[in-house]
C-alpha positions in Angstrom: -111.0 40.9 84.5 -109.4 37.6 85.4 -106.1 37.9 87.0 -103.2 36.4 85.2 -102.1 33.3 87.0 -98.7 31.7 86.1 -98.6 28.3 84.6 -97.0 25.8 86.9 -96.5 22.0 87.3 -98.3 22.5 90.6 -102.0 22.5 89.9 -104.0 25.5 91.0 -101.3 27.7 92.6 -103.8 30.2 93.8 -102.3 33.2 95.6 -103.8 34.4 98.8 -103.3 37.7 100.5 -101.6 37.8 103.9 -103.7 37.4 107.1 -103.5 41.1 108.0 -104.5 42.2 104.6 -107.5 39.8 104.7 -108.6 41.1 108.1 -108.4 44.7 106.9 -110.5 43.8 103.8 -113.1 41.8 105.7 -113.8 44.7 108.1 -114.9 46.7 105.1 -116.4 44.0 102.9 -119.9 43.9 104.3 -120.3 47.7 104.4 -119.1 48.0 100.9 -121.3 45.3 99.4 -124.6 45.0 101.3 -125.3 48.6 102.2 -124.7 49.6 98.5 -122.0 52.0 99.4 -120.2 51.9 96.1 -117.0 53.5 94.9 -116.8 56.9 93.3 -114.1 56.6 90.7 -111.1 58.9 90.6 -110.1 60.6 87.3 -106.9 58.7 86.8 -105.8 55.0 86.8 -109.3 53.6 87.3 -110.4 54.1 83.7 -107.7 51.8 82.4 -108.9 49.0 84.7 -112.5 49.6 83.7 -111.6 48.6 80.2 -110.8 45.2 81.4 -114.0 44.7 83.3 -116.8 42.5 82.0 -119.3 44.0 79.7 -122.4 44.9 81.7 -124.5 45.9 78.8 -125.6 49.2 77.5 -125.3 52.2 80.0 -128.4 53.6 78.3 -130.5 50.8 79.6 -132.9 51.3 82.5 -131.3 48.6 84.7 -128.8 45.9 84.9 -130.0 42.7 83.3 -130.2 39.4 85.2 -127.4 38.1 83.0 -125.2 41.2 83.6 -125.9 41.0 87.4 -124.7 37.4 87.5 -121.7 38.2 85.3 -120.7 41.0 87.7 -121.2 38.8 90.7 -119.1 36.0 89.2 -116.3 38.6 88.5 -116.3 39.7 92.1 -116.4 36.0 93.3 -113.3 35.3 91.3 -111.4 38.0 93.1 -112.7 36.8 96.5 -111.5 33.3 95.7 -108.1 34.5 94.5 -107.5 36.7 97.6 -108.5 33.9 100.0 -111.6 35.7 101.3 -113.8 32.7 100.5 -113.2 30.1 103.2 -112.9 26.6 101.9 -114.5 24.6 104.7 -116.3 21.6 103.3 -118.6 21.1 106.3 -119.7 24.7 106.8 -120.1 25.3 103.0 -122.2 22.1 102.5 -124.3 23.0 105.5 -125.0 26.6 104.5 -125.9 25.6 101.0 -128.3 22.8 102.2 -129.8 25.3 104.7 -130.0 27.9 101.9 -131.7 25.3 99.7 -134.6 25.2 102.1 -135.1 28.9 101.6 -134.6 29.0 97.9 -137.4 26.6 97.3 -140.0 29.2 98.5 -142.1 31.3 96.1 -140.2 34.6 96.5 -136.9 33.0 95.7 -137.9 30.4 93.2 -136.2 30.7 89.8 -133.4 32.9 91.1 -130.0 31.0 91.2 -128.3 31.2 94.6 -125.0 30.0 96.0 -123.8 30.6 99.5 -120.2 30.8 100.7 -118.3 31.2 104.0 -116.1 34.0 105.1 -113.9 33.2 108.1 -114.5 36.3 110.2 -115.7 36.7 113.8 -118.0 39.7 113.0 -121.7 39.1 112.8 -122.5 39.8 109.2 -123.7 38.5 105.9 -123.8 40.2 102.5 -125.3 39.7 99.0 -123.5 40.1 95.7 -125.1 40.7 92.3 -126.5 37.6 90.8 -127.3 35.6 93.9 -123.9 35.0 95.6 -124.4 35.4 99.4 -121.5 35.4 101.9 -122.1 34.3 105.5 -119.5 35.1 108.2 -118.5 32.4 110.6 -119.3 35.0 113.3 -122.9 35.0 112.2 -123.1 31.2 112.4 -121.6 31.3 115.8 -124.0 34.1 117.1 -127.2 32.8 115.7 -129.4 31.8 118.6 -131.5 29.4 116.5 -132.0 28.2 113.0 -134.8 30.7 112.6 -132.5 33.6 113.5 -130.0 32.4 110.8 -132.9 32.0 108.3 -134.0 35.6 109.1 -130.6 37.0 108.0 -130.2 34.8 105.0 -133.8 35.4 103.9 -133.2 39.1 104.2 -130.1 38.9 102.0 -132.0 36.8 99.5 -134.6 39.6 99.4 -131.9 42.0 98.3 -131.2 39.6 95.4 -134.7 38.7 94.3 -135.8 42.4 94.3 -132.8 43.3 92.2 -131.8 46.2 94.4 -128.6 46.8 92.6 -130.4 46.8 89.2 -133.0 49.2 90.7 -130.2 51.5 91.9 -128.7 51.5 88.4 -132.1 52.4 87.0 -132.1 55.5 89.1 -128.5 56.5 88.4 -128.1 55.0 84.9 -124.6 55.6 83.5 -123.1 57.0 86.7 -124.2 54.1 88.8 -122.9 51.7 86.1 -119.5 53.1 86.7 -119.9 52.8 90.4 -120.5 49.1 90.0 -117.4 48.8 87.8 -115.6 50.8 90.6 -116.5 48.1 93.1 -114.5 45.5 91.1 -111.7 48.0 90.5 -111.5 48.4 94.3 -111.1 44.7 94.6 -108.3 44.7 92.2 -106.6 47.6 94.1 -106.8 45.6 97.3 -105.2 42.6 95.6 -102.2 44.7 94.6 -102.1 47.1 97.5 -104.4 46.3 100.4 -104.0 49.6 102.2 -104.5 51.7 99.1 -107.4 49.6 97.9 -109.3 49.7 101.2 -108.7 53.4 101.5 -110.0 54.0 98.0 -113.1 51.9 98.6 -113.8 53.4 102.0 -113.5 57.0 100.6 -115.9 56.2 97.8 -118.3 54.6 100.3 -118.4 57.6 102.6 -119.0 59.9 99.6 -121.9 57.8 98.3 -123.6 57.2 101.7 -125.7 60.4 101.9 -126.9 60.1 98.4 -128.0 56.5 98.7 -129.2 56.3 102.3 -132.8 56.9 101.6 -132.9 54.2 98.9 -131.0 51.9 101.3 -133.7 52.3 103.9 -136.4 51.4 101.4 -134.4 48.4 100.2 -133.9 47.2 103.8 -137.7 47.3 104.4 -138.4 45.5 101.2 -135.7 42.8 102.0 -137.3 42.4 105.4 -140.7 41.8 103.8 -139.3 39.2 101.4 -137.2 37.6 104.2 -140.3 37.1 106.4 -142.2 35.5 103.5 -139.2 33.2 102.7 -138.9 32.2 106.3 -142.6 31.4 106.7 -142.8 29.3 103.5 -139.7 27.4 104.5 -141.2 26.5 107.9 -139.1 28.7 110.2 -140.3 30.8 113.1 -140.7 34.4 111.7 -140.2 35.8 115.2 -136.5 34.9 114.6 -136.1 38.2 112.7 -137.1 40.7 115.4 -135.5 38.5 118.1 -132.1 38.6 116.3 -132.2 42.3 115.5 -133.3 43.2 119.0 -130.5 41.2 120.5 -127.9 42.9 118.2 -129.2 46.3 119.2 -128.8 45.4 122.9 -125.3 44.1 122.2 -124.5 47.3 120.3 -125.4 49.5 123.3 -122.8 47.7 125.4 -120.1 47.1 122.8 -120.0 50.3 120.7 -117.6 49.9 117.8 -117.0 46.2 118.4 -117.3 43.3 116.0 -120.8 42.6 117.1 -122.0 45.8 115.5 -120.9 44.9 112.0 -124.3 43.8 110.9 -125.9 47.0 112.3 -123.4 49.2 110.4 -124.2 47.6 107.1 -128.0 47.0 107.9 -129.2 49.9 110.0 -131.8 48.5 112.5 -134.0 51.1 114.1 -136.8 50.7 116.6 -139.2 51.7 113.7 -137.8 48.8 111.6 -138.2 46.3 114.4 -141.8 47.5 115.1 -142.5 47.2 111.4 -141.3 43.6 111.4 -143.5 42.8 114.4 -146.5 44.4 112.7 -145.9 42.3 109.6 -145.6 39.2 111.7 -149.0 39.9 113.3 -150.5 40.2 109.9 -149.2 36.8 108.8 -151.3 33.7 109.1 -150.5 31.9 112.4 -148.1 29.0 111.9 -146.9 26.4 114.4 -143.4 27.0 115.8 -140.8 24.8 114.2 -139.2 21.9 116.2 -136.0 22.4 118.1 -132.8 23.2 116.3 -131.1 20.3 114.6 -128.0 18.7 115.9 -126.3 19.6 112.7 -126.9 23.3 113.2 -125.7 23.1 116.8 -122.5 21.3 115.7 -121.9 23.8 112.9 -122.4 26.7 115.2 -119.9 25.3 117.6 -117.3 24.7 114.9 -117.9 28.2 113.5 -117.2 29.7 116.9 -114.0 27.8 117.2 -112.6 28.5 113.8 -113.5 32.2 113.9 -110.8 32.6 116.6 -107.8 34.6 115.2 -104.7 34.5 117.3 -103.6 32.6 120.4 -105.6 34.7 122.9 -108.8 34.3 120.9 -108.2 30.6 120.6 -107.7 30.3 124.3 -110.9 32.3 124.9 -112.8 29.8 122.7 -111.6 26.9 124.8 -112.5 28.7 128.0 -116.0 29.3 126.6 -116.7 25.7 125.8 -115.1 24.5 129.1 -117.4 26.9 131.0 -120.4 25.6 129.0 -119.5 22.0 129.9 -119.6 22.9 133.6 -123.3 23.9 133.4 -126.1 21.4 133.9 -127.5 21.7 130.4 -124.2 22.4 128.6 -122.5 19.2 129.7 -125.3 17.2 128.0 -124.9 19.0 124.7 -122.5 17.2 122.3 -122.0 20.5 120.4 -120.0 21.9 123.4 -117.6 18.9 123.3 -117.4 19.3 119.5 -116.6 23.0 119.8 -113.9 22.2 122.4 -112.5 19.5 120.1 -112.3 22.1 117.2 -110.6 24.5 119.6 -108.0 22.0 120.8 -107.4 20.8 117.2 -106.4 24.3 116.2 -103.9 24.4 119.0 -102.5 21.0 117.8 -103.5 19.2 121.1 -104.2 15.8 119.6 -104.9 14.0 122.9 -107.4 16.7 124.1 -109.1 16.6 120.7 -109.5 12.8 120.8 -111.0 13.0 124.3 -113.5 15.7 123.4 -114.6 13.8 120.3 -115.1 10.7 122.3 -117.3 12.5 124.7 -119.3 14.1 121.9 -119.9 10.8 120.2 -121.0 9.2 123.5 -123.7 11.9 123.9 -124.8 11.6 120.3 -125.1 7.8 120.7 -123.9 6.9 117.3 -121.2 7.7 114.8 -121.5 11.2 113.2 -119.7 12.4 110.0 -118.6 15.7 111.6 -117.0 13.7 114.5 -115.3 11.3 112.1 -113.9 14.0 109.9 -112.3 15.9 112.7 -110.9 12.7 114.2 -109.3 11.8 110.9 -107.9 15.3 110.5 -106.4 15.2 113.9 -104.7 11.8 113.1 -103.4 13.2 109.8 -102.1 16.3 111.4 -100.3 14.1 114.0 -98.6 12.1 111.2 -100.6 8.9 112.0 -101.3 8.4 108.3 -102.1 4.6 108.5 -104.6 5.3 111.3 -106.1 8.1 109.3 -106.3 5.9 106.2 -108.2 3.2 108.1 -110.5 5.7 109.7 -111.3 7.5 106.5 -112.0 4.3 104.6 -114.5 3.3 107.3 -116.0 6.8 107.4 -116.8 7.0 103.7 -118.4 3.6 103.9 -120.6 4.6 106.8 -121.5 8.0 105.3 -121.2 7.6 101.5 -123.1 10.9 100.8 -120.9 13.1 103.0 -119.0 15.1 100.5 -116.6 16.5 103.1 -115.6 13.0 104.0 -115.0 12.1 100.3 -112.8 15.1 99.9 -110.9 14.1 103.0 -110.6 10.6 101.8 -108.7 11.8 98.7 -106.5 13.9 100.9 -105.7 10.9 103.1 -105.0 8.7 100.0 -102.6 11.3 98.7 -100.9 11.5 102.0 -100.6 7.7 102.1 -99.2 7.8 98.5 -102.0 5.5 97.3 -102.1 7.3 94.0 -104.1 4.9 91.9 -106.8 4.7 94.6 -106.9 8.4 94.9 -107.2 8.9 91.1 -110.0 6.4 90.9 -111.9 8.2 93.7 -111.3 11.7 92.4 -112.2 10.8 88.8 -115.5 9.6 90.0 -116.1 12.5 92.4 -115.2 15.2 89.8 -117.9 13.7 87.6 -120.4 14.3 90.4 -119.0 17.6 91.7 -117.6 19.2 88.6 -117.4 22.6 90.3 -115.2 21.5 93.2 -111.8 23.1 92.3 -110.1 21.4 95.3 -110.9 18.0 94.0 -109.4 18.9 90.6 -106.3 20.1 92.5 -105.9 16.9 94.4 -106.5 14.9 91.2 -103.7 16.9 89.5 -101.4 16.2 92.5 -102.0 12.5 92.3 -101.4 12.3 88.6 -98.2 14.4 88.9 -96.9 12.0 91.7 -97.4 9.1 89.3 -95.5 10.9 86.6 -98.6 11.5 84.3 -97.8 15.1 83.5 -100.4 15.5 80.8 -103.3 14.4 83.0 -101.9 16.5 85.9 -102.0 19.6 83.7 -105.4 18.7 82.3 -106.8 18.3 85.8 -105.3 21.7 86.8 -107.0 23.3 83.7 -110.3 21.9 84.8 -109.8 23.5 88.2 -109.0 26.8 86.7 -112.1 26.7 84.5 -114.2 26.0 87.5 -112.9 29.3 89.1 -113.3 31.2 85.8 -109.6 31.8 85.1 -109.4 31.4 81.3 -105.8 32.4 80.7 -104.2 30.0 83.3 -106.5 27.2 82.0 -105.2 27.8 78.5 -101.6 27.6 79.8 -102.3 24.4 81.6 -104.0 22.9 78.5 -101.0 23.7 76.4 -98.7 22.1 78.9 -101.0 19.1 78.9 -100.7 18.8 75.1 -96.9 19.4 75.1 -96.3 16.7 77.8 -96.5 14.0 75.1 -98.1 11.4 77.4 -101.8 11.8 76.8 -103.7 9.0 75.1 -105.8 9.7 72.0 -109.0 10.2 74.0 -107.7 12.6 76.6 -105.6 14.4 74.0 -108.8 15.0 72.1 -110.4 16.4 75.2 -107.5 18.7 75.8 -107.6 19.9 72.2 -111.3 20.6 72.3 -111.1 22.4 75.7 -108.2 24.5 74.4 -110.1 25.6 71.3 -113.2 26.4 73.4 -111.3 28.3 76.1 -109.3 30.3 73.6 -112.5 31.3 71.8 -114.1 32.3 75.1 -111.1 34.4 76.1 -111.1 36.2 72.7 -114.8 36.9 73.0 -114.3 38.2 76.5 -111.4 40.4 75.4 -113.6 41.7 72.5 -116.5 42.6 74.8 -114.3 44.5 77.2 -112.6 46.7 74.6 
C-alpha cells in the first residue's frame, strides 16, 4: 500500500495535501484513531484497495499479532508522512521522543517499541496507532500545565498500545474487525485522493461503529488510565497530573462547547466517575515525593508549540498578544519562555528585528547560550538572506552544542544555502551514519550531490530517504537512476546494485502477500 511516487532528479519529492485539506483531516484524526471508531466498508470500490493493503495475518486468528500491529501502524504512518500530517520540527520531535523515552523505560512499557511524532494542530489531543506510533498535537504541548500533565496523556496513550486494545478488539470481532482495520487505511487513501470524500467516508463509518464499540472503549479507557498512572509513577512524575489535566479540560469544555479545546474529550470521554476512579487509584498508590519544577526545556517547547500552532494571520497576532501580555506580569517577564514564544511568533510574521530582540532578552534571562535560542536566531538570519551571518552562527552553535541534532540538521541547511557543497556532504555523510532514519538529512545530502554534478550519488541518497519512509517503488526508481548515471565508483555502484536487488525482492514479497 505504498503510494507510487514519481522518480525525479530532485530527491524525495514528497507530495503534501493543501492546508485546508490537512485541517479537515486533522479535525477527524484523533476521533478516528484513538476512540477506535473504525470504518465500515462499503460494498464497492473499497475491496479493490483492500487487496493492496499489507497482509495482517489470518482472519481466523484470535487477535492481531504484534508484528501485524506494527505493520499496520507503519502503513498508516507512511500515509501520514506523504500527506504532510506529520510535522517535521526537529526540536519538538526530539523533545517529545526524549520525554517519551523517560516513560518507555518503565515496567508497563518495557519491551514495546514506541516512536512519537508531532501533528501541527491547535486542538488539545493525542492519539495512538497500532504498533506503538503515538501522535502528539502541538495544541496539547501548548496546553499542558506541567510536565506531569503531559506525561499523563502520553502514559494513557501508551496504555492503549501496551494493552493491545486494537488486537483485543479484533479478538472480539474477528474477521469483521479485521476488515474495519483495513478500512482505516482505505480511508486514508481516500483522503489522499479526495479529502472531502475521504473524510466523509471515515466519519460515516465512525458514527455507525460508535454504539457497538462504546462499551469496550470505556473499558479500554479505564485500563489505559491504570497503565498511565503506573507509567507516570515509575518515571518519577506527579500522578496527580492526570486528574488535574482532565478536570481542567472538563471545565474548559463547559465554557467552550464545540471548540478545539474539547477535542481530547470527544476522543477520550472523561466523566466524573472516571476522574473519581483516577483519584481513588492515586490514593491507593504508595506515596511519592512531588517531582521538581518543570524543566526550562519543557517551558521553551511549550511556548514554541503555542506559537507554531497558530494558523492564519489573526491567530498569529493573537499569539503575539498573549506573550506580550505575559511579559507585562511580574512573574511572566522573568520567564525566558515568554520571550522565546514571542520570538517564534514574530519569526512566523517575518519580523527579523523583533525576533532578534526577543531572543536577546530570552538569552539574558537564561544566563548562557541555549541551543533553541541559537537555532531560531540562525533561522531568522537565513530567512532574511544573511547567509554569511547564518553560516558563522551555525558553525559556532554546532561547536557549542555538538549533540543537538536540530542544530546539525540546520548546519547542513545553511551549508547548502552557502553553496559549501563539500562541507555539507562531509557533514551529512557522517550524520546519516548516526541517524539513518532521518529522511530529511538524506534529502539534503542528495541536493548537495546534485549541485556538485554527482548525479549517481544524488539518486542513491534519494533512494535511502525513500527507504527510510518505506516507499519501495520510488526507491527502486532512484536506484536505477543512480546506476544509469554512469558516475558511481565501484564501491558505491556495488552498494546501489545490492540495495536494488534487496528492494526489488522486498517489493515482490510485499506484492505476493497482498494478493
